N, C-alpha and C positions, 0 to 999 in steps of 0.2 A: 503494498499500500504508500508505504514511504516513496518509493524509488518511482510508481504511479506519480503521484503529489509531485516528486522533485522534477519528473519526468514534462507534468503540463503548464509549470509555474515556467519551466524552460522551452516550451513548444516557439514560444512569440521567439523569444532573444536569437532560440536557433535558425529561425526565417527568416527574422533581418539580420543573422550575422553576413552570410555574404552579400550581399550588396552595403555595410558599413564597413567590412573589411576592403574592399576595390576601393571607397570613397576617403577613405584615414590612408588608406598606401598611396593612390595617385596623390591627393590631394595633401595628407600630412609630408609625407615623401616631397612631392615638389616645393611644400612650403619652407621645409627645412632646408632644401640645398638654396630656394633665394636665399633666406633670410642669412646664412652664410655667406654666399656670394655678398651680397654686401657688406660682409661686414672682414671680405676680405679672406676668406677659404677659398680657393680655386685652384688646389692641384695640378690640375691639366696646363695650364699656364706658370706654374709653379710658386702660388701663391700660398700661405701656407700660417700666416699670418694672423689671427687677426688685430681689425684696426677699426676704426672709427674715421679714418682719412675721407670715404670714400663719401657717407653720410658727411662731411666737415664742407666735399668741393662744393657739394649742393647746396650747403647751406646758404653757403658765401657766394653762390652763384646767384648775380639781378636776372639772368635768363631763366633760372627756374621760377621765381617768383614774381615773375612776367607771366611764365604758361599758368604760377597756382590759384593768380589774381581771374587768369582766363580760361579759366575750367570751373573754379568758383562760380563764376558770375555765367556763365552759362548754365551749369546746373538747378542752377538760385531762379536765374529769369525762366528757362523754359520747364521745373515744373512748379513753377508759381504761377505763368498763365498757363499750363498746363491743365493744371487744377479748378483757376477762375474757369476756362472754357467748358471743363466737363463738367461741373456742375450746372453751368448755364445750360449744356445742352440735356442734361437730366431733365434737369426741369420743366422743358420745353416736350423734350418726350416721354412724358411718363403720364402724359396728357392722353387721353385716346382723342383722336379724331381722324378726317380721313385719311388714310396716306400711313398714319404712324407706324404701323408693323415696319411697308418697306422703306420708308425714312429712317426708321431705329436699322433696318439690316444694314441699309447702305453707311452709315455712321460705325459700327462695326469692320467695316470692310478694310481699311487698315491696319486692323489688325494682327493678320495671320501673313501680310507682306514683310519679308524681311527687309533689313534698314537699309543695304547697298541698295535695292532695285527705291524704295524710297530716296534715297538720296541722287540718285539717276534720276527720278522724276522732279524733284524741286531742280535738279541741274536746267531739263530740257523745261519749264514751266520758269523761273526766273532771271535763268541768268543770260547777258545781254546779249545771246542769242539766240533767247527760249520763246517759248511766243508769246508771251506778256509784252517784251520788247517789240515784237512786231506788228500783234496787235496795237500798239500807241505809234508805228508807225503808220500797219494803213490807217487807222484813224487821223490821220495829222496831226499826234499831239506831239511828236520827235520827229526831225529830221532824218535819222543810222538807228539801228538798233545800239547804236556804242552808245548814244543820247542817254542810255533805258542805265538809272543809277548802280553800278557794280554791286549785288548783292550777295554775288556768290563769290569766294573769294575772298572775304574781306576779313575786314583787324577785326571788324567787329561780333564775325561770328551771327551775321542773322539769318546768314540759309541754313549753319546746323544747327539754328534754333528752331528757326522755322520744319526742317524737317522732323525735330524731337518733337515739337506740336502735333503733329499732322501723324503722328503715331502713337505718339502718348494720353494722348487727348481721351481717345478711347477707351483705351484701357482702365482710365481711373472711370472715364465719365459709367461707363458699365457697370461696374462696382457701385456708384452714388445711385446708378442707374434701378439697380435691385434692390436697396437697401430704401428710397421712394415708395416704390410699389411694393414692399414688405410692410410699412408703417399705415400704408395707406391715408387717408384727408382726414381720418378725423380728429388729429390731437390739432391740425391747422383748425377745422371748422371749432373745435373745442375755443380755441385760441381766439377767433374771428367774435365769439359770440360775447366773448369777454374786450372786445373792444379791441382786439387789435389791431393796427394796419400792417399794410407787408411784409416792409423789412422786417417788423418784429416779431411778426409771422416766423420769416426763413433766419432771424437772427436768433432767436431766445427757442425756438420751438424746431424749426427743420436741422440748422446745421450742426445742434449737439446732438441728433439723431445720425445725422452722418456723416460726423467728425472723425469714430473708427472706423468708417471703409475707407473715405475720403485719405485719412492721414497714414494708414500703412499702406495704401496705394502708391502712396506720394512720398514714401519712407524710398520704396520701392524705384521709383519712378527717377531720385537724385541720386541714388545710390547707383543705378546704374548707368545715368548720364555723367555722374561725375569719374567713371570709368570707362566710358565707354572708346574705341580709338578706331572705328571706322569709317561715324563720319563726320570726328575732324580732321581725320588724314588725307576725304579724298575731298571735304569744302571748305577745308582750312588754308589757313597763310602757313607760310615755312618758317615767320617767328611773327608773333611769339606762339605756339605750339603749345597743346593741350599736355598735361602731366602723361597720359599713358598715350598718348603720340611722341611724346620723347623718349620715353621710357622705353617704347616698342626701336623706335628710331637706333639707341644705342644696342638695344638687343642684338641684334640684329647686324648689326656691326664688324667686316673682315676684321676689328681688331680687336680681341678678343680681353683684350684691355681693357675696354670699355663694359664689358659683361658686370662686376662689380656695382659700374655708377649705377649701370639699368638695372640692379636688380636696388640698389639702396633708394632712388627715385619709386619704386613700385613699392615700397614699401613704405615709402614716407607718406605718399599715396592714399594707403591702404588704413593708416595711419590718422591720418588728417580726416578721410571718408570716414573712419568709426566717429573718431571726435565730433565732428557735423551732424556724424543720422545723431546722434543719444544731443543733441544739444538741437535740435530740430526738432525729434518729438518733445524735448524738457520744454518749449519752449508753447509747443503746436497744447499741451496739455494746460500751458500754463495760459491760454487764450483760451479755452475750450472753459474755465475754471471764472475768468472774469465776463 
């Protein structure tokens, strides 16, 4: 009996062990190797002494802080605008109207589309040789496509932010929409009978109800955008680069001596992302209470 009870207790852990073991070995092993290389332990090229020199190099480099500011700004703006637009779209789509199901379907189309395809679409749409620039020439608003403002490959990262908005607004919006449809209109109706106007109903009734879902998805979006590589690489400028692009460029360099510096940038990027996510979560909780 004791043997059967022990087997029963261990049944779930034993079922999960293969997948957990793979994750621990692959992720944990790669993490240890990366952290070790960031501290200068890279026996392949003759480095076997631990040092903080590589962290010192990047933390005293002005280019690193320019990249950090660009990465943070893109992640913050993309997350904030995605959250605002997602809530606005969810508030519209929760009401039943003719074509609402079709509009909800169209709203979700961007979710399964790869980010690389989205980046290519943004270039074709808002590039100086894209559809909008040619449309403005056809309407007589500009003389040549080159007169269209440079949105792609600009230092402000407008095209990067537009790409993330197109991808992340539906992701957040679907979660918020599900919450709104789950709670129904009764809470707003009660608040309305007590004299609350539209803004008060949203601020004091709907927002606290949707905030857990909005917070969790916006944290995911912020973390993803902050660590994303392909979109800033395709649509960004050569300087300043975002931190993920900087780390990967150093990592793939034929000179293996740059590998520890790339790993140091990656470790700092991960630490900063964790700190920002914790701070973001605490600020959001404080905003809900107030």
